[in-house]
Every structure is written in structure tokens, then in C-alpha cells.
mmCIF file as gemmi writes it, N, C-alpha and C atoms, coordinates in Angstrom:
data_model
loop_
_atom_site.group_PDB
_atom_site.id
_atom_site.type_symbol
_atom_site.label_atom_id
_atom_site.label_alt_id
_atom_site.label_comp_id
_atom_site.label_asym_id
_atom_site.label_entity_id
_atom_site.label_seq_id
_atom_site.pdbx_PDB_ins_code
_atom_site.Cartn_x
_atom_site.Cartn_y
_atom_site.Cartn_z
_atom_site.occupancy
_atom_site.B_iso_or_equiv
_atom_site.pdbx_formal_charge
_atom_site.auth_seq_id
_atom_site.auth_asym_id
_atom_site.pdbx_PDB_model_num
ATOM 1 N N . MET Axp A 1 ? 0.852 -1.169 0 1 0 ? 1 A 1
ATOM 2 C CA . MET Axp A 1 ? 0 0 0 1 0 ? 1 A 1
ATOM 3 C C . MET Axp A 1 ? 0.901 1.237 0 1 0 ? 1 A 1
ATOM 4 N N . LYS Axp A 2 ? 0.79 2.005 -1.063 1 0 ? 2 A 1
ATOM 5 C CA . LYS Axp A 2 ? 1.606 3.194 -1.202 1 0 ? 2 A 1
ATOM 6 C C . LYS Axp A 2 ? 0.896 4.381 -0.573 1 0 ? 2 A 1
ATOM 7 N N . LYS Axp A 3 ? 1.585 5.099 0.294 1 0 ? 3 A 1
ATOM 8 C CA . LYS Axp A 3 ? 0.994 6.242 0.972 1 0 ? 3 A 1
ATOM 9 C C . LYS Axp A 3 ? 0.789 7.382 -0.018 1 0 ? 3 A 1
ATOM 10 N N . LEU Axp A 4 ? -0.372 8.03 0.087 1 0 ? 4 A 1
ATOM 11 C CA . LEU Axp A 4 ? -0.673 9.17 -0.771 1 0 ? 4 A 1
ATOM 12 C C . LEU Axp A 4 ? 0.089 10.391 -0.277 1 0 ? 4 A 1
ATOM 13 N N . LYS Axp A 5 ? 0.286 11.352 -1.149 1 0 ? 5 A 1
ATOM 14 C CA . LYS Axp A 5 ? 1.05 12.546 -0.804 1 0 ? 5 A 1
ATOM 15 C C . LYS Axp A 5 ? 0.464 13.299 0.387 1 0 ? 5 A 1
ATOM 16 N N . ASN Axp A 6 ? -0.803 13.564 0.341 1 0 ? 6 A 1
ATOM 17 C CA . ASN Axp A 6 ? -1.458 14.337 1.397 1 0 ? 6 A 1
ATOM 18 C C . ASN Axp A 6 ? -2.537 13.49 2.075 1 0 ? 6 A 1
ATOM 19 N N . GLU Axp A 7 ? -2.154 12.29 2.479 1 0 ? 7 A 1
ATOM 20 C CA . GLU Axp A 7 ? -3.121 11.323 3.003 1 0 ? 7 A 1
ATOM 21 C C . GLU Axp A 7 ? -3.827 11.815 4.263 1 0 ? 7 A 1
ATOM 22 N N . ASN Axp A 8 ? -3.109 12.484 5.161 1 0 ? 8 A 1
ATOM 23 C CA . ASN Axp A 8 ? -3.743 12.958 6.394 1 0 ? 8 A 1
ATOM 24 C C . ASN Axp A 8 ? -4.85 13.973 6.106 1 0 ? 8 A 1
ATOM 25 N N . ALA Axp A 9 ? -4.595 14.878 5.182 1 0 ? 9 A 1
ATOM 26 C CA . ALA Axp A 9 ? -5.616 15.86 4.817 1 0 ? 9 A 1
ATOM 27 C C . ALA Axp A 9 ? -6.8 15.179 4.133 1 0 ? 9 A 1
ATOM 28 N N . LEU Axp A 10 ? -6.521 14.19 3.314 1 0 ? 10 A 1
ATOM 29 C CA . LEU Axp A 10 ? -7.587 13.464 2.633 1 0 ? 10 A 1
ATOM 30 C C . LEU Axp A 10 ? -8.429 12.648 3.618 1 0 ? 10 A 1
ATOM 31 N N . VAL Axp A 11 ? -7.798 12.109 4.663 1 0 ? 11 A 1
ATOM 32 C CA . VAL Axp A 11 ? -8.548 11.362 5.676 1 0 ? 11 A 1
ATOM 33 C C . VAL Axp A 11 ? -9.482 12.304 6.42 1 0 ? 11 A 1
ATOM 34 N N . LYS Axp A 12 ? -9.006 13.495 6.749 1 0 ? 12 A 1
ATOM 35 C CA . LYS Axp A 12 ? -9.862 14.49 7.413 1 0 ? 12 A 1
ATOM 36 C C . LYS Axp A 12 ? -11.049 14.852 6.526 1 0 ? 12 A 1
ATOM 37 N N . LYS Axp A 13 ? -10.783 15.023 5.243 1 0 ? 13 A 1
ATOM 38 C CA . LYS Axp A 13 ? -11.861 15.33 4.289 1 0 ? 13 A 1
ATOM 39 C C . LYS Axp A 13 ? -12.836 14.161 4.193 1 0 ? 13 A 1
ATOM 40 N N . ALA Axp A 14 ? -12.314 12.937 4.17 1 0 ? 14 A 1
ATOM 41 C CA . ALA Axp A 14 ? -13.16 11.752 4.087 1 0 ? 14 A 1
ATOM 42 C C . ALA Axp A 14 ? -14.051 11.616 5.312 1 0 ? 14 A 1
ATOM 43 N N . ILE Axp A 15 ? -13.503 11.925 6.491 1 0 ? 15 A 1
ATOM 44 C CA . ILE Axp A 15 ? -14.306 11.856 7.713 1 0 ? 15 A 1
ATOM 45 C C . ILE Axp A 15 ? -15.431 12.878 7.651 1 0 ? 15 A 1
ATOM 46 N N . ALA Axp A 16 ? -15.11 14.106 7.247 1 0 ? 16 A 1
ATOM 47 C CA . ALA Axp A 16 ? -16.135 15.145 7.164 1 0 ? 16 A 1
ATOM 48 C C . ALA Axp A 16 ? -17.202 14.785 6.127 1 0 ? 16 A 1
ATOM 49 N N . ASP Axp A 17 ? -16.77 14.343 4.952 1 0 ? 17 A 1
ATOM 50 C CA . ASP Axp A 17 ? -17.721 13.971 3.899 1 0 ? 17 A 1
ATOM 51 C C . ASP Axp A 17 ? -18.54 12.742 4.298 1 0 ? 17 A 1
ATOM 52 N N . GLY Axp A 18 ? -17.886 11.774 4.923 1 0 ? 18 A 1
ATOM 53 C CA . GLY Axp A 18 ? -18.575 10.559 5.345 1 0 ? 18 A 1
ATOM 54 C C . GLY Axp A 18 ? -19.587 10.822 6.441 1 0 ? 18 A 1
ATOM 55 N N . MET Axp A 19 ? -19.241 11.706 7.376 1 0 ? 19 A 1
ATOM 56 C CA . MET Axp A 19 ? -20.183 12.072 8.433 1 0 ? 19 A 1
ATOM 57 C C . MET Axp A 19 ? -21.405 12.753 7.83 1 0 ? 19 A 1
ATOM 58 N N . ARG Axp A 20 ? -21.162 13.656 6.899 1 0 ? 20 A 1
ATOM 59 C CA . ARG Axp A 20 ? -22.265 14.358 6.238 1 0 ? 20 A 1
ATOM 60 C C . ARG Axp A 20 ? -23.144 13.366 5.476 1 0 ? 20 A 1
ATOM 61 N N . TYR Axp A 21 ? -22.506 12.437 4.768 1 0 ? 21 A 1
ATOM 62 C CA . TYR Axp A 21 ? -23.241 11.432 3.99 1 0 ? 21 A 1
ATOM 63 C C . TYR Axp A 21 ? -24.124 10.571 4.908 1 0 ? 21 A 1
ATOM 64 N N . GLY Axp A 22 ? -23.552 10.079 5.993 1 0 ? 22 A 1
ATOM 65 C CA . GLY Axp A 22 ? -24.298 9.226 6.908 1 0 ? 22 A 1
ATOM 66 C C . GLY Axp A 22 ? -25.443 9.945 7.59 1 0 ? 22 A 1
ATOM 67 N N . GLU Axp A 23 ? -25.221 11.195 7.974 1 0 ? 23 A 1
ATOM 68 C CA . GLU Axp A 23 ? -26.269 11.959 8.645 1 0 ? 23 A 1
ATOM 69 C C . GLU Axp A 23 ? -27.376 12.359 7.679 1 0 ? 23 A 1
ATOM 70 N N . GLU Axp A 24 ? -27.021 12.712 6.435 1 0 ? 24 A 1
ATOM 71 C CA . GLU Axp A 24 ? -28.042 13.049 5.44 1 0 ? 24 A 1
ATOM 72 C C . GLU Axp A 24 ? -28.874 11.827 5.083 1 0 ? 24 A 1
ATOM 73 N N . ARG Axp A 25 ? -28.242 10.674 5.095 1 0 ? 25 A 1
ATOM 74 C CA . ARG Axp A 25 ? -28.947 9.436 4.802 1 0 ? 25 A 1
ATOM 75 C C . ARG Axp A 25 ? -29.825 9.006 5.972 1 0 ? 25 A 1
ATOM 76 N N . GLY Axp A 26 ? -29.544 9.536 7.15 1 0 ? 26 A 1
ATOM 77 C CA . GLY Axp A 26 ? -30.355 9.254 8.326 1 0 ? 26 A 1
ATOM 78 C C . GLY Axp A 26 ? -30.027 7.958 9.029 1 0 ? 26 A 1
ATOM 79 N N . VAL Axp A 27 ? -28.839 7.425 8.81 1 0 ? 27 A 1
ATOM 80 C CA . VAL Axp A 27 ? -28.481 6.152 9.434 1 0 ? 27 A 1
ATOM 81 C C . VAL Axp A 27 ? -27.595 6.307 10.663 1 0 ? 27 A 1
ATOM 82 N N . VAL Axp A 28 ? -27.072 7.492 10.89 1 0 ? 28 A 1
ATOM 83 C CA . VAL Axp A 28 ? -26.15 7.679 12.011 1 0 ? 28 A 1
ATOM 84 C C . VAL Axp A 28 ? -26.206 9.121 12.488 1 0 ? 28 A 1
ATOM 85 N N . GLU Axp A 29 ? -25.897 9.29 13.753 1 0 ? 29 A 1
ATOM 86 C CA . GLU Axp A 29 ? -25.73 10.629 14.315 1 0 ? 29 A 1
ATOM 87 C C . GLU Axp A 29 ? -24.442 10.577 15.127 1 0 ? 29 A 1
ATOM 88 N N . PHE Axp A 30 ? -23.411 11.23 14.636 1 0 ? 30 A 1
ATOM 89 C CA . PHE Axp A 30 ? -22.114 11.196 15.305 1 0 ? 30 A 1
ATOM 90 C C . PHE Axp A 30 ? -22.134 12.134 16.505 1 0 ? 30 A 1
ATOM 91 N N . GLU Axp A 31 ? -21.48 11.696 17.566 1 0 ? 31 A 1
ATOM 92 C CA . GLU Axp A 31 ? -21.351 12.489 18.791 1 0 ? 31 A 1
ATOM 93 C C . GLU Axp A 31 ? -19.968 13.133 18.811 1 0 ? 31 A 1
ATOM 94 N N . PRO Axp A 32 ? -19.837 14.265 19.49 1 0 ? 32 A 1
ATOM 95 C CA . PRO Axp A 32 ? -18.515 14.905 19.584 1 0 ? 32 A 1
ATOM 96 C C . PRO Axp A 32 ? -17.485 14.033 20.316 1 0 ? 32 A 1
ATOM 97 N N . THR Axp A 33 ? -17.951 13.091 21.119 1 0 ? 33 A 1
ATOM 98 C CA . THR Axp A 33 ? -17.028 12.24 21.872 1 0 ? 33 A 1
ATOM 99 C C . THR Axp A 33 ? -16.566 11.023 21.083 1 0 ? 33 A 1
ATOM 100 N N . ASP Axp A 34 ? -17.104 10.805 19.877 1 0 ? 34 A 1
ATOM 101 C CA . ASP Axp A 34 ? -16.67 9.681 19.05 1 0 ? 34 A 1
ATOM 102 C C . ASP Axp A 34 ? -15.23 9.902 18.603 1 0 ? 34 A 1
ATOM 103 N N . SER Axp A 35 ? -14.439 8.861 18.705 1 0 ? 35 A 1
ATOM 104 C CA . SER Axp A 35 ? -13.042 8.985 18.288 1 0 ? 35 A 1
ATOM 105 C C . SER Axp A 35 ? -12.945 8.919 16.765 1 0 ? 35 A 1
ATOM 106 N N . ALA Axp A 36 ? -11.815 9.365 16.253 1 0 ? 36 A 1
ATOM 107 C CA . ALA Axp A 36 ? -11.591 9.323 14.81 1 0 ? 36 A 1
ATOM 108 C C . ALA Axp A 36 ? -11.588 7.879 14.316 1 0 ? 36 A 1
ATOM 109 N N . ALA Axp A 37 ? -11.051 6.961 15.115 1 0 ? 37 A 1
ATOM 110 C CA . ALA Axp A 37 ? -11.009 5.554 14.723 1 0 ? 37 A 1
ATOM 111 C C . ALA Axp A 37 ? -12.42 4.99 14.582 1 0 ? 37 A 1
ATOM 112 N N . GLU Axp A 38 ? -13.305 5.347 15.5 1 0 ? 38 A 1
ATOM 113 C CA . GLU Axp A 38 ? -14.692 4.882 15.421 1 0 ? 38 A 1
ATOM 114 C C . GLU Axp A 38 ? -15.374 5.443 14.181 1 0 ? 38 A 1
ATOM 115 N N . LYS Axp A 39 ? -15.144 6.725 13.917 1 0 ? 39 A 1
ATOM 116 C CA . LYS Axp A 39 ? -15.749 7.357 12.744 1 0 ? 39 A 1
ATOM 117 C C . LYS Axp A 39 ? -15.243 6.715 11.459 1 0 ? 39 A 1
ATOM 118 N N . ILE Axp A 40 ? -13.94 6.469 11.392 1 0 ? 40 A 1
ATOM 119 C CA . ILE Axp A 40 ? -13.348 5.866 10.202 1 0 ? 40 A 1
ATOM 120 C C . ILE Axp A 40 ? -13.95 4.488 9.946 1 0 ? 40 A 1
ATOM 121 N N . GLU Axp A 41 ? -14.041 3.679 10.996 1 0 ? 41 A 1
ATOM 122 C CA . GLU Axp A 41 ? -14.583 2.329 10.818 1 0 ? 41 A 1
ATOM 123 C C . GLU Axp A 41 ? -16.049 2.376 10.389 1 0 ? 41 A 1
ATOM 124 N N . TYR Axp A 42 ? -16.845 3.236 11.02 1 0 ? 42 A 1
ATOM 125 C CA . TYR Axp A 42 ? -18.263 3.3 10.67 1 0 ? 42 A 1
ATOM 126 C C . TYR Axp A 42 ? -18.451 3.799 9.235 1 0 ? 42 A 1
ATOM 127 N N . ILE Axp A 43 ? -17.722 4.851 8.88 1 0 ? 43 A 1
ATOM 128 C CA . ILE Axp A 43 ? -17.848 5.408 7.527 1 0 ? 43 A 1
ATOM 129 C C . ILE Axp A 43 ? -17.404 4.375 6.493 1 0 ? 43 A 1
ATOM 130 N N . TYR Axp A 44 ? -16.294 3.69 6.759 1 0 ? 44 A 1
ATOM 131 C CA . TYR Axp A 44 ? -15.815 2.656 5.842 1 0 ? 44 A 1
ATOM 132 C C . TYR Axp A 44 ? -16.89 1.595 5.633 1 0 ? 44 A 1
ATOM 133 N N . ARG Axp A 45 ? -17.448 1.08 6.721 1 0 ? 45 A 1
ATOM 134 C CA . ARG Axp A 45 ? -18.457 0.011 6.623 1 0 ? 45 A 1
ATOM 135 C C . ARG Axp A 45 ? -19.734 0.503 5.944 1 0 ? 45 A 1
ATOM 136 N N . LEU Axp A 46 ? -20.116 1.761 6.177 1 0 ? 46 A 1
ATOM 137 C CA . LEU Axp A 46 ? -21.298 2.329 5.528 1 0 ? 46 A 1
ATOM 138 C C . LEU Axp A 46 ? -21.078 2.436 4.014 1 0 ? 46 A 1
ATOM 139 N N . LEU Axp A 47 ? -19.921 2.937 3.613 1 0 ? 47 A 1
ATOM 140 C CA . LEU Axp A 47 ? -19.637 3.087 2.186 1 0 ? 47 A 1
ATOM 141 C C . LEU Axp A 47 ? -19.517 1.738 1.487 1 0 ? 47 A 1
ATOM 142 N N . VAL Axp A 48 ? -18.988 0.742 2.174 1 0 ? 48 A 1
ATOM 143 C CA . VAL Axp A 48 ? -18.927 -0.604 1.602 1 0 ? 48 A 1
ATOM 144 C C . VAL Axp A 48 ? -20.343 -1.159 1.473 1 0 ? 48 A 1
ATOM 145 N N . HIS Axp A 49 ? -21.149 -0.979 2.508 1 0 ? 49 A 1
ATOM 146 C CA . HIS Axp A 49 ? -22.533 -1.481 2.491 1 0 ? 49 A 1
ATOM 147 C C . HIS Axp A 49 ? -23.325 -0.863 1.345 1 0 ? 49 A 1
ATOM 148 N N . ASP Axp A 50 ? -23.126 0.439 1.105 1 0 ? 50 A 1
ATOM 149 C CA . ASP Axp A 50 ? -23.832 1.137 0.027 1 0 ? 50 A 1
ATOM 150 C C . ASP Axp A 50 ? -23.17 0.945 -1.331 1 0 ? 50 A 1
ATOM 151 N N . LYS Axp A 51 ? -22.104 0.141 -1.358 1 0 ? 51 A 1
ATOM 152 C CA . LYS Axp A 51 ? -21.367 -0.187 -2.583 1 0 ? 51 A 1
ATOM 153 C C . LYS Axp A 51 ? -20.774 1.046 -3.267 1 0 ? 51 A 1
ATOM 154 N N . ILE Axp A 52 ? -20.333 1.999 -2.445 1 0 ? 52 A 1
ATOM 155 C CA . ILE Axp A 52 ? -19.681 3.201 -2.963 1 0 ? 52 A 1
ATOM 156 C C . ILE Axp A 52 ? -18.183 2.947 -3.114 1 0 ? 52 A 1
ATOM 157 N N . ILE Axp A 53 ? -17.621 2.179 -2.179 1 0 ? 53 A 1
ATOM 158 C CA . ILE Axp A 53 ? -16.215 1.788 -2.287 1 0 ? 53 A 1
ATOM 159 C C . ILE Axp A 53 ? -16.134 0.274 -2.249 1 0 ? 53 A 1
ATOM 160 N N . GLN Axp A 54 ? -15.059 -0.255 -2.782 1 0 ? 54 A 1
ATOM 161 C CA . GLN Axp A 54 ? -14.846 -1.701 -2.818 1 0 ? 54 A 1
ATOM 162 C C . GLN Axp A 54 ? -14.315 -2.163 -1.461 1 0 ? 54 A 1
ATOM 163 N N . PRO Axp A 55 ? -14.852 -3.26 -0.932 1 0 ? 55 A 1
ATOM 164 C CA . PRO Axp A 55 ? -14.384 -3.732 0.382 1 0 ? 55 A 1
ATOM 165 C C . PRO Axp A 55 ? -12.985 -4.325 0.319 1 0 ? 55 A 1
ATOM 166 N N . LEU Axp A 56 ? -12.298 -4.212 1.438 1 0 ? 56 A 1
ATOM 167 C CA . LEU Axp A 56 ? -11.005 -4.857 1.586 1 0 ? 56 A 1
ATOM 168 C C . LEU Axp A 56 ? -11.231 -6.327 1.937 1 0 ? 56 A 1
ATOM 169 N N . PRO Axp A 57 ? -10.291 -7.211 1.61 1 0 ? 57 A 1
ATOM 170 C CA . PRO Axp A 57 ? -10.417 -8.59 2.076 1 0 ? 57 A 1
ATOM 171 C C . PRO Axp A 57 ? -10.441 -8.62 3.605 1 0 ? 57 A 1
ATOM 172 N N . GLU Axp A 58 ? -11.226 -9.517 4.194 1 0 ? 58 A 1
ATOM 173 C CA . GLU Axp A 58 ? -11.405 -9.558 5.653 1 0 ? 58 A 1
ATOM 174 C C . GLU Axp A 58 ? -10.073 -9.617 6.403 1 0 ? 58 A 1
ATOM 175 N N . LEU Axp A 59 ? -9.109 -10.328 5.875 1 0 ? 59 A 1
ATOM 176 C CA . LEU Axp A 59 ? -7.82 -10.466 6.563 1 0 ? 59 A 1
ATOM 177 C C . LEU Axp A 59 ? -7.002 -9.175 6.529 1 0 ? 59 A 1
ATOM 178 N N . ASP Axp A 60 ? -7.299 -8.303 5.583 1 0 ? 60 A 1
ATOM 179 C CA . ASP Axp A 60 ? -6.52 -7.071 5.419 1 0 ? 60 A 1
ATOM 180 C C . ASP Axp A 60 ? -7.152 -5.864 6.1 1 0 ? 60 A 1
ATOM 181 N N . ILE Axp A 61 ? -8.295 -6.025 6.741 1 0 ? 61 A 1
ATOM 182 C CA . ILE Axp A 61 ? -8.958 -4.875 7.359 1 0 ? 61 A 1
ATOM 183 C C . ILE Axp A 61 ? -8.201 -4.469 8.619 1 0 ? 61 A 1
ATOM 184 N N . SER Axp A 62 ? -7.743 -3.228 8.621 1 0 ? 62 A 1
ATOM 185 C CA . SER Axp A 62 ? -7.085 -2.631 9.775 1 0 ? 62 A 1
ATOM 186 C C . SER Axp A 62 ? -7.396 -1.138 9.733 1 0 ? 62 A 1
ATOM 187 N N . GLN Axp A 63 ? -7.104 -0.476 10.816 1 0 ? 63 A 1
ATOM 188 C CA . GLN Axp A 63 ? -7.355 0.961 10.877 1 0 ? 63 A 1
ATOM 189 C C . GLN Axp A 63 ? -6.572 1.676 9.767 1 0 ? 63 A 1
ATOM 190 N N . ARG Axp A 64 ? -5.342 1.253 9.57 1 0 ? 64 A 1
ATOM 191 C CA . ARG Axp A 64 ? -4.483 1.879 8.56 1 0 ? 64 A 1
ATOM 192 C C . ARG Axp A 64 ? -5.036 1.675 7.15 1 0 ? 64 A 1
ATOM 193 N N . SER Axp A 65 ? -5.49 0.46 6.844 1 0 ? 65 A 1
ATOM 194 C CA . SER Axp A 65 ? -6.009 0.189 5.503 1 0 ? 65 A 1
ATOM 195 C C . SER Axp A 65 ? -7.348 0.88 5.262 1 0 ? 65 A 1
ATOM 196 N N . MET Axp A 66 ? -8.18 0.977 6.313 1 0 ? 66 A 1
ATOM 197 C CA . MET Axp A 66 ? -9.447 1.705 6.166 1 0 ? 66 A 1
ATOM 198 C C . MET Axp A 66 ? -9.192 3.187 5.929 1 0 ? 66 A 1
ATOM 199 N N . ARG Axp A 67 ? -8.218 3.758 6.662 1 0 ? 67 A 1
ATOM 200 C CA . ARG Axp A 67 ? -7.85 5.169 6.456 1 0 ? 67 A 1
ATOM 201 C C . ARG Axp A 67 ? -7.396 5.396 5.015 1 0 ? 67 A 1
ATOM 202 N N . HIS Axp A 68 ? -6.583 4.473 4.522 1 0 ? 68 A 1
ATOM 203 C CA . HIS Axp A 68 ? -6.056 4.598 3.16 1 0 ? 68 A 1
ATOM 204 C C . HIS Axp A 68 ? -7.189 4.529 2.137 1 0 ? 68 A 1
ATOM 205 N N . ARG Axp A 69 ? -8.102 3.582 2.319 1 0 ? 69 A 1
ATOM 206 C CA . ARG Axp A 69 ? -9.227 3.424 1.386 1 0 ? 69 A 1
ATOM 207 C C . ARG Axp A 69 ? -10.113 4.671 1.403 1 0 ? 69 A 1
ATOM 208 N N . LEU Axp A 70 ? -10.356 5.238 2.596 1 0 ? 70 A 1
ATOM 209 C CA . LEU Axp A 70 ? -11.162 6.452 2.674 1 0 ? 70 A 1
ATOM 210 C C . LEU Axp A 70 ? -10.438 7.648 2.059 1 0 ? 70 A 1
ATOM 211 N N . ALA Axp A 71 ? -9.114 7.698 2.207 1 0 ? 71 A 1
ATOM 212 C CA . ALA Axp A 71 ? -8.34 8.783 1.592 1 0 ? 71 A 1
ATOM 213 C C . ALA Axp A 71 ? -8.447 8.71 0.07 1 0 ? 71 A 1
ATOM 214 N N . ILE Axp A 72 ? -8.411 7.522 -0.47 1 0 ? 72 A 1
ATOM 215 C CA . ILE Axp A 72 ? -8.566 7.356 -1.921 1 0 ? 72 A 1
ATOM 216 C C . ILE Axp A 72 ? -9.955 7.815 -2.35 1 0 ? 72 A 1
ATOM 217 N N . TRP Axp A 73 ? -10.972 7.422 -1.576 1 0 ? 73 A 1
ATOM 218 C CA . TRP Axp A 73 ? -12.349 7.843 -1.875 1 0 ? 73 A 1
ATOM 219 C C . TRP Axp A 73 ? -12.47 9.373 -1.838 1 0 ? 73 A 1
ATOM 220 N N . ALA Axp A 74 ? -11.863 10.004 -0.836 1 0 ? 74 A 1
ATOM 221 C CA . ALA Axp A 74 ? -11.928 11.456 -0.719 1 0 ? 74 A 1
ATOM 222 C C . ALA Axp A 74 ? -11.204 12.146 -1.865 1 0 ? 74 A 1
ATOM 223 N N . SER Axp A 75 ? -10.12 11.546 -2.33 1 0 ? 75 A 1
ATOM 224 C CA . SER Axp A 75 ? -9.367 12.172 -3.431 1 0 ? 75 A 1
ATOM 225 C C . SER Axp A 75 ? -10.158 12.143 -4.737 1 0 ? 75 A 1
ATOM 226 N N . LYS Axp A 76 ? -11.092 11.19 -4.862 1 0 ? 76 A 1
ATOM 227 C CA . LYS Axp A 76 ? -11.88 11.079 -6.084 1 0 ? 76 A 1
ATOM 228 C C . LYS Axp A 76 ? -13.205 11.843 -6.004 1 0 ? 76 A 1
ATOM 229 N N . SER Axp A 77 ? -13.612 12.215 -4.79 1 0 ? 77 A 1
ATOM 230 C CA . SER Axp A 77 ? -14.883 12.945 -4.652 1 0 ? 77 A 1
ATOM 231 C C . SER Axp A 77 ? -14.648 14.438 -4.84 1 0 ? 77 A 1
ATOM 232 N N . LYS Axp A 78 ? -15.737 15.136 -5.066 1 0 ? 78 A 1
ATOM 233 C CA . LYS Axp A 78 ? -15.654 16.579 -5.327 1 0 ? 78 A 1
ATOM 234 C C . LYS Axp A 78 ? -15.293 17.362 -4.099 1 0 ? 78 A 1
């Protein structure tokens, strides 16, 4: 897995976009006390469930790989 140039900024964008997507869809309400790791995992699973992003193989799922997949998604979104 090759790290993207501005992966940290893209992860922040992905979290913001994913939170907005989930709340507009009405499936989640994020709390200010939710950690970034919890948000990343929930957003990743929501986007996989809605078939917006391709799922990782079960053995490869980790916080790092989910962050990377969301960063790629954020880089392709508007």
C-alpha cells in the first residue's frame, strides 16, 4: 500500500464527507465524543454497504487500511 502525498488531509476530508453522507442518509448521528477511529470504521463500513467503495479482504482490514481506502475515496470525490 503506497501512501498518498497528502493522506492525512484526505482522511480528514473523508471523515467530514462521510459524516455528512451518513447523517443526510439518516443512518447515524455522530457524537462529539466519538473517536476518529470509530468514525473511520463506521464510515468505511457504511460506504462498503452502500457499494460506494470496494471492500477490503477480511484479513486485510485494519485501521491503517481503512484510512487509506477512505483517503482514496476522498481524493476522487468533489
